[in-house]
N, C-alpha and C positions, 0 to 999 in steps of 0.2 A: 826311431826314437826311443831313448832309454828310458828305464823305469823313473829316473831322477829327474829328467825332465817333464814326463807325465805328470809326477807329484808337483812338481814347480809349476805348471801350467794349471793344473787344477786348483791349487793353492792361491794362483792369481785370478783365477775365473772366481772363486770363492770371495778373495778379497773385494774384487771390484762389483760382483751381485751385492754384497753387503754394504759397499759404500754407495750403491745406487739406492738399495732398499731402505738403508737407515738414512732417514731425515731427521736431524733435530728439529725440534720444534720451534717455530719463529713465533715471536710474540704477535705480529701483525697477521700469522694465519690462523691464530686462535680467535674464537668468539669472544666479542667484549662483552663487558659487563660494567655497570655504575650504581653509585647511590645517588638519587637527586639531591641536589643542593636545596631545594625548596620541600616545604611539608605540603602535604596534602590530606583531608578526610577522605574516609575509605571509598566514598562514591565518586572521588574524581582520580582514585588511583591508576585506572586503568588508560587513562588519557594522559598521565604524567611523562611518560618515556617519550623520547625524541623519534620522529620519523625513521624508520628502520629496526626500530629495538621496540619490546613489549614489555610489560611486568613480569618479572621473573618468578619461576615456582621453585618451590625447595628443591625440587630434583635437580633443577637447572645449575642451582649453585652450592650443591652438595659437595663437590669436587673442584674448588677455586683452581688448583693447579693446572686443570684443564682450559682455564680462561685466562684473559687478559683484562686486568682492572683498566678503563678508560680514564685514566688519572689526568690525562691533558684535555678532555672534553670541558668545554667551559660552564655545562650544567652538571658536572659530576662535583660530588661532595669531596673535599680534601682535608684532612684533619691538620695538615702542616709540613713542614720540610722534614720532620722525623718520620712521616707516613711511607717514604719512597715510593715505589711505583705498584704497592699493592692496595688492598681495599682497607677502608677505614676500619679499625676494629673499635668495639665498644657501643658506637651508635648504630642503630638498626633501620630498617625500612619496611614496609608493607611488602607481604610476599604471597604469592599464590600458593595454596597449601597443596592442589591437584589431588585431594582426598577427602573422603568423608569420615567424620572422626565419630564413630558410633556412640561413645560414652559422654559426648558433649553436644547435646542438639542444637546448642546456641552458637557453636562454632561452625559456621557455615559461608565462610570467606565473605561475610557482610552481605549475604544474599547476591553472590556473583560480583561483589563490589559495586552494588547499586545502592546499598544503604548507608547512612550515616547515623544509625540509631545507637542510642546509648544502651539499649537491652541485647542488641547481637554484638558479635565478636569478629574478628578476622586474625590473621596471622601476621606477625612482623618477626623479623630475623636479623641477627646481627652476629659478626665474627667475632670470636675470641681467641686469645693468643693463650695457649696452655703450655706448661713444662713439664711433661709427662715422665722425666727421668730427673729425679734430685740430683744424682751423680753427674748429669750430663746436660748442664744448664743451656748449652748453645743448642741443644736439640728442643726445637717448638713445634707445634701443631698450629695450625689454622683451623678452628672448628666452628661451622655454622650452628648457632644456637636460635631456637624458636619460642617464642611465646605468644598470648593473645592479648589483644585490645580491643576495647568498645570501638565500634565503627565511627562514633564522634570524635575519635582521636585524630589529632594533626600529626603525621609521622612521614618522613621520607620513604621512597619508593624506590624498591630494586628493581633496575633494568636490565635486560640482556638482548643481544642482537639477535635479530631474525635469522632463520636458518642460512646457512652458507652454503 
């Protein structure tokens, strides 16, 4: 075997290995998530999601590009035709914070989502589209933003598919 033949063979082996190892993400293989169409008080948030889904945490929705918005689910909130296949922006839903916030003793995720008290709070989140570069208006970022609401608020709920 000549040197040229060996290098061609090595190149083809690397090319084949790369083709096998590189598998582009297909939406159906990604974990799905959605924002409920209906609204719920905090003490009903944990039971708002469909079977096979659970109330999402901030960490689960922090990177929406790793997820697939379940826009064709009948109970998913859809803003309209302009939304495309991504999540709705602007509107928000209850979301599990997965954390203790030391400087805010009232923010305890509505006592693990069992309270609808007007004196306690829980987190809700929404996606916001930002344009980080004034010179490149086509470059956009989808950012998850959070705030707190009193537990007696009636809000939609973020749901994410159980482990795959």
